[in-house]
N, C-alpha and C positions, 0 to 999 in steps of 0.2 A: 516407546514405539508409536508411530503415527497411527491414529485411529481412522481407518478409511471410511467407516460409516459416518463420521462427523465431517470429513473434508470433501468427499465425493458428492456431486449433485447430478443426479440423472434426470435432467429436465426434459420435457417433451420435445423441445426444439433440438436439443442435443441428440436425443435418441432417434429422432426422425432423420437427422443428418447421418448418423451412424448406420441406420438401416439402409438408407439409399446408397451410401458408400459401399456397404457390403453387397448389395444387390447389383450395382453397376460395375464394381471393381475399379472405379475411377473417381478421384477427388474432383477432377475437372468436370465430368458429367454430373456429379453430385451437386456441384456449385450451381449449374444451370437449372437443375431440377428443384432445388430448395431456395433458389433466388438469393444466393450469396456469392461472394467472390471465392476463387479457389484458395486464396490465402486464408480466408475466414474459416473455410471448411477444414483445411489442414491444421489450423490453430485449435479448432474445436476437438479434432481427433487426438491431437497431441496432448491437450489438457485432459481429455478423458483418460488417456493411457497413463498420464502422470498421476491423476487422482486415484485411479484403480491400481497403480503400481504394477502394471503388466502390459505386455505388448498385445494389442488387439488385431493389428494388421501386419502382414508380411509384404514388404515392398518388393515388387518384381518388375524392374524396368519402368514402364509408364503406368503400370497397374498395381492394384493391391488385392490381397485375398486375406481371409480371416485366419487367425491362429486358433488353437484349441480354446483359449480363453475368449477369443472373439466370438466363436461359435456359441459358447455358453451365454454370453451377453446378448447375442442376437435373439436367442429364444426368449429370454426374459424381457428384452426390449419390446418385442412384438406383443407380448402379453400386457406389459405396462401401458403401451400406447392404446391397445384395444380397450382396456379398462378406462383410461383417461378420456378417450373419445366417447365411450358409452356414458360416462358420467356427465360430460358436457351436454350430450344429447338429452339425457334424462332431466337435467336441470332446465335447459333452455327450450327443449322441445323442437322437433323438426318443423320448419316453416315452409318448406317447398316440397311438392309432390309431383310425380309425373314421369314421363319417359322422354329421352332425347336420343335421336338416331344420328350418330356422328360418323362422318367418313374421313379417312386419312390415308395417305400413302404409307406403306408398311414401315419405311425408315423413320418417319415422324412418329408413328405409333410406338416404335421401339425406343426412340430416344427421348421424346418430349412428353408423351401421354402418361407414363407411370407417375411422375411427380404431380402433374396437373390433375389427374383423376384422383390421386390420393388426397390432395388438398381439397378438391371439390367434394369428395365423399365424406370427409370429416365434417364439413360445414352443412352438407345437404344429404344425409344418409338415406333418405326416403326416395331419392330420384334414381331411376333406372337409366343407365347409359349403355346403349348398344353401339358397338364400334364395328364399322365395316372398312376393310382395307382393300384398296384398288389403286389404279393410276388416276391421275387428275381428270382426264377426259371422261372416264367412266363414272367417277364420283360426281362430276358436274352434271352429267346426264341424269343420274339418280336424284340429285337435288332438284333439277328442273321438273322431273316426273313426280315429285312429292314423296320419293322413297327415303330421303334423308332430310334432316333439319339443319345440320351444320356440316360444312366441309372445310378441311384444312387442305390447301392446294398450293402448287407452285406454278409460276408463270414467268415469262420474260417481260411482261407488262406490269407496271406499277398500278395498283388499284387504291381505292380509298382506305381499305382495311388491309394493308400489307406492310411488310418490313423486308429490307434487303437480306439476302442470304448468300454469303461468300462461298465459292466453290474452289476446290483444289484437286490436285492429282494425289492418289494414294497408290503406293507401289510396294512390292516386297522389300523388306529391310535391306537385303544385300544386292538388290538389282541396281545396275548402273545404266539408266536409259540413254545417257549421252553417247554410248558406244553402239547402240542398236540402230541398224539400218531401217528396220520396220518395227514399230511399236505394237505389241500385242495388247489389245484392249478388252476389258470386261465392262459392258455397258448395259444400262437399263434398256427396255424395249423402245422402239422408234418414237413413241408418243411423248417421251420424257425430255424436258428442256435441259436437264443435266447432260444428256447424251448430245443433244443438238448443239449446246454451247461448247462442249468439249471437242466435238468434231470440227466445228467452225474454227476453233482456236488452232488446231493442228493444221487444217487446210490453209489458214492465213499464214502460218509459220512455215508452210511447205514441208511438213514432217510426214513421212510415210507411215501408214498404220494398217493394221488388219483387225477386224473385229473377231476376236478369238472366242469370247463367251458372251452370252446374253442372258439376262434374268429380269423378272419383274420385281425381285426382292433385293434389298441391300445385303441380306445374309448370303444370297447366291453369288453376288459380285465379290464380296469379301472373301468367300471361300476360294475363288480363283486367285485373288491377290495373295492370300495367306499361303496358298499352295505354290507360290513363286512363279505363277503362270502368266500373269497379266497386270495391267495398270487400269485403274478405274477413276471415275469422277465422283467425288463425294463433297459434302459440306465440310467446312474447316473444323467443325467440332466432332467429326467422325474419326475414331481411332480403332485399331484392332491389333491384337497380339501378332507380332512378326511382320508388321507393316509400318510404313512411315509416310509422312507427307513429302511432296517434292521440294527440293532445295533449288536455289538459283543455279548451282553447279550442275544440276541434272539436265538443264537445257530444255525443259518443258515449258511451253507458252502459258501465260496466265489465262484463266478462264473467266469469261464475263459472268458477273453475279446474276442470280435470279431473284425472284420475290416470293416470299411465303405469305399467303393471304388467307383470310377467313371469309367464307362465303355462306350466305343464308338468304332466304327469301323474306324481305321485309314484312310481307303480309302474314307470313307464318311464324313471325318472331314472338313466340309466347314468352312469358316470364321465365320459365325453366330454360328455354333456349337462350334467352338473353343473359341469364346468370352464368350458365356454362360457357357461353361465348366470351364473357368477361374474364373468366378464369383462364381460358385458352389464350386469349389475346395477351393477358398479363404474362403468361408463361412463354409466349413466343416473341414478346416485345413489340406487339402491334397496338397502336392507339386506336380506340373505337369511341 
């Protein structure tokens, strides 16, 4: 009989991918958070299941959830990584101290920050990161007023520290928008460039619409879509149970991309701010 203890290797890299996959319920989102391809993450999880000779995930449509064995491994993985990170810190010693005030729209905070902050914390455990969620105009004002050190923002204008962000329509899985005379929309509040670009696309295509729901949060918009009530504008990496992205057959117009950028005041760019900014830029694909 095969000796699992001799063949299975629970490496930190493998366990981090496993934990993120369990937390997000998506190999696609895990790939972006751990900076791997989706294929690489899928292969990691498949190998882990083969080595442990058990199923760790239940595949459910586009998402995954943990089996009973997966729940057990999750608890041990968290403990193993905590000890691993503690050991590294004890040997090398923390080199960076201080506090960073970071602003981000809530959809970025939900999708991008968990992996970025996890990686940053492992390397710099003595740095305190305070996260503030709001829309881009309010966050920009807070940055100008000295209330924030770094801001993740979206804009229709390309800046020095930005990367393109593709937008798409997300709609209820069984909705056929091609047959609707008037499209019911769930949109962010008027200051959002997602909303602006989505409405411009519809107006250019002469598609009638009504704004049925509005929310400052991604969760609020997706609730309306998941309820089968509306269509929303999201980034292409946004998924939700019971929802799908628009297909060419749906007859919805393409939406102009926006830019995600990292903002800071050069005069207030301390070492702590610069280092966290580097982690964020790497996670978002921004060159600084």
